Wavefront OBJ file of the C-alpha trace (Angstrom):
o trace
v -5.452 -11.117 -4.427
v -2.643 -13.132 -5.857
v -3.290 -11.633 -9.297
v -2.025 -8.268 -7.965
v 1.382 -9.752 -7.142
v 1.491 -11.386 -10.567
v 0.428 -8.320 -12.542
v 2.218 -5.477 -10.700
v 6.031 -5.694 -10.721
v 7.698 -4.911 -7.384
v 4.380 -4.751 -5.486
v 5.307 -4.573 -1.788
v 1.785 -4.588 -0.245
v -1.714 -3.191 -0.673
v -4.493 -1.595 1.380
v -8.113 -2.672 1.023
v -11.284 -1.555 2.725
v -14.741 -2.935 3.379
v -16.604 -0.482 1.126
v -15.564 -1.976 -2.236
v -12.930 -4.216 -3.834
v -10.593 -1.420 -4.985
v -7.137 -1.407 -3.413
v -4.312 1.062 -2.909
v -1.024 -0.459 -4.109
v 2.476 0.286 -2.802
v 5.038 -0.626 -5.435
v 8.787 -0.180 -5.286
v 10.122 1.913 -8.146
v 13.230 0.055 -9.210
v 15.564 1.520 -11.828
v 18.587 0.106 -13.596
v 21.749 2.216 -13.324
v 24.067 1.550 -16.294
v 26.952 3.293 -14.483
v 26.971 0.748 -11.670
v 25.383 -2.098 -13.669
v 22.897 -2.526 -10.798
v 19.224 -2.032 -10.135
v 17.939 -0.207 -7.072
v 15.276 2.084 -5.703
v 14.561 5.294 -7.589
v 16.088 7.948 -5.284
v 13.545 10.580 -6.384
v 10.417 8.469 -5.778
v 11.239 5.036 -4.334
v 7.633 3.984 -3.622
v 4.815 4.409 -6.144
v 1.312 4.576 -4.584
v -1.869 4.268 -6.667
v -5.382 2.837 -6.763
v -6.231 -0.323 -8.647
v -9.945 -0.037 -9.389
v -10.670 -3.757 -9.472
v -14.229 -3.555 -8.159
v -16.505 -4.726 -11.025
v -18.682 -1.601 -10.784
v -15.632 0.645 -11.219
v -14.239 -1.513 -14.021
v -17.552 -1.434 -15.889
v -17.648 2.364 -15.643
v -14.021 2.625 -16.826
v -14.654 0.347 -19.830
v -17.748 2.397 -20.757
v -15.470 5.464 -20.761
v -12.973 3.637 -22.989
v -10.316 3.059 -20.288
v -8.692 -0.379 -20.299
v -6.278 0.320 -17.447
v -7.531 -0.007 -13.855
v -4.745 2.118 -12.378
v -5.907 5.469 -10.945
v -3.650 8.032 -9.291
v -4.406 9.076 -5.720
v -6.030 12.455 -5.245
v -4.164 15.147 -3.344
v -6.341 14.509 -0.257
v -5.753 10.761 -0.453
v -2.005 11.216 -0.835
v -1.622 13.805 1.935
v -4.158 12.623 4.498
v -4.930 8.943 4.103
v -2.904 6.625 1.883
v 0.284 8.571 1.266
v 3.673 7.539 2.564
v 6.753 9.474 3.617
v 10.005 7.725 2.767
v 13.737 8.159 3.102
v 16.709 6.067 2.063
v 18.495 4.106 4.756
v 21.970 5.721 4.824
v 23.513 2.382 5.832
v 21.931 0.318 3.034
v 20.899 1.664 -0.401
v 18.640 -1.382 -0.866
v 16.468 -0.262 2.079
v 13.809 2.435 2.260
v 12.153 3.443 5.527
v 8.550 4.585 5.245
v 5.755 5.920 7.392
v 2.133 5.547 6.257
v -0.436 8.240 6.985
v -2.861 5.365 7.639
v -0.688 3.832 10.361
v 2.008 6.358 11.344
v 3.082 4.591 14.534
v 4.270 1.554 12.540
v 7.313 2.206 10.356
v 7.743 0.083 7.248
v 11.104 -1.019 5.925
v 11.147 -1.711 2.182
v 13.912 -3.981 0.934
v 14.885 -4.545 -2.681
v 15.995 -8.156 -3.135
v 18.314 -8.090 -6.158
v 18.534 -11.875 -6.441
v 14.776 -12.302 -6.786
v 14.110 -8.838 -8.295
v 11.348 -8.125 -5.800
v 10.466 -5.532 -3.175
v 9.496 -6.730 0.293
v 7.840 -4.610 3.007
v 8.668 -5.373 6.650
v 6.553 -4.204 9.582
v 6.126 -5.302 13.180
v 2.788 -7.085 13.628
v 1.918 -8.258 17.149
v 5.422 -7.121 18.135
v 6.940 -9.597 15.680
v 9.038 -8.711 12.612
v 6.885 -9.646 9.638
v 6.674 -9.421 5.889
v 3.650 -7.169 5.352
v 1.154 -8.528 2.827
v -1.765 -6.120 3.165
v -3.675 -3.761 5.440
v -7.448 -3.784 5.768
v -9.382 -0.661 6.801
v -12.857 -1.170 8.194
v -15.072 1.881 7.819
v -18.207 2.201 9.920
v -21.542 1.449 8.268
v -22.664 5.088 8.335
v -19.509 6.341 6.582
v -19.540 3.513 4.070
v -23.158 3.990 3.022
v -23.654 7.751 3.310
v -21.760 8.822 0.215
v -18.967 10.353 2.271
v -16.466 8.377 0.213
v -17.206 10.621 -2.751
v -17.204 13.853 -0.779
v -14.389 16.374 -0.973
v -14.667 16.638 2.811
v -14.393 12.901 3.296
v -11.000 13.040 4.983
v -12.201 15.331 7.769
v -14.918 12.841 8.606
v -12.997 9.647 7.849
v -11.959 7.470 10.721
v -11.881 3.718 10.295
v -13.360 1.675 13.130
v -10.327 -0.581 12.942
v -7.216 -1.350 10.945
v -6.002 -4.897 10.429
v -2.380 -5.697 9.557
v -1.778 -8.948 7.646
v 1.636 -10.491 7.196
v 3.894 -13.466 7.749
v 6.549 -13.806 10.418
v 9.973 -13.113 8.980
v 11.619 -15.889 11.013
v 9.346 -18.856 10.246
v 6.722 -17.671 7.737
v 3.641 -18.226 9.908
v 0.681 -15.845 9.462
v 0.294 -12.835 11.764
v -2.800 -10.645 11.941
v -3.190 -7.698 14.271
v -6.337 -5.637 14.647
v -5.915 -2.063 15.881
v -9.154 -0.556 17.214
v -9.505 3.171 16.528
v -11.360 5.053 19.255
l 1 2 3 4 5 6 7 8 9 10 11 12 13 14 15 16 17 18 19 20 21 22 23 24 25 26 27 28 29 30 31 32 33 34 35 36 37 38 39 40 41 42 43 44 45 46 47 48 49 50 51 52 53 54 55 56 57 58 59 60 61 62 63 64 65 66 67 68 69 70 71 72 73 74 75 76 77 78 79 80 81 82 83 84 85 86 87 88 89 90 91 92 93 94 95 96 97 98 99 100 101 102 103 104 105 106 107 108 109 110 111 112 113 114 115 116 117 118 119 120 121 122 123 124 125 126 127 128 129 130 131 132 133 134 135 136 137 138 139 140 141 142 143 144 145 146 147 148 149 150 151 152 153 154 155 156 157 158 159 160 161 162 163 164 165 166 167 168 169 170 171 172 173 174 175 176 177 178 179 180 181 182 183 184
């Protein structure tokens, strides 16, 4: 999904799932401060999380409704129970944000704003190696994916992926790392 990186400024990583092609995007909110003549993370909301409805069925429906933008805000349930992230500034480095995903709470993410390249990079340990996180894949069981639970208000009570896969590249020598976490 290279087009995501090209079309969404400061995209750090995304989450996809096996039920459709839509993705949840995690984008650094970078602001310019004229007082310091520097750019950095927005202290109020450093990470912006939203859906990109890129599945053709969703795009067709949106165009029929007159919407040209594929960005959709997360629902309250999605933000609080599934795809949301808790963040705080690193007190030692204002260019670093530490985050914890609801999807994968045992794996902290460190977001870094690279001023020289004007990009946000997400770091996470994958297979016990420090990596640049590219994306996370959630695999939902066949019964949950086909039963209409995805559209149910009570989806989050019944939602448990069969597995989560972390995709990234080693920070030290840029080789791919993939780790599958089986959910019991």
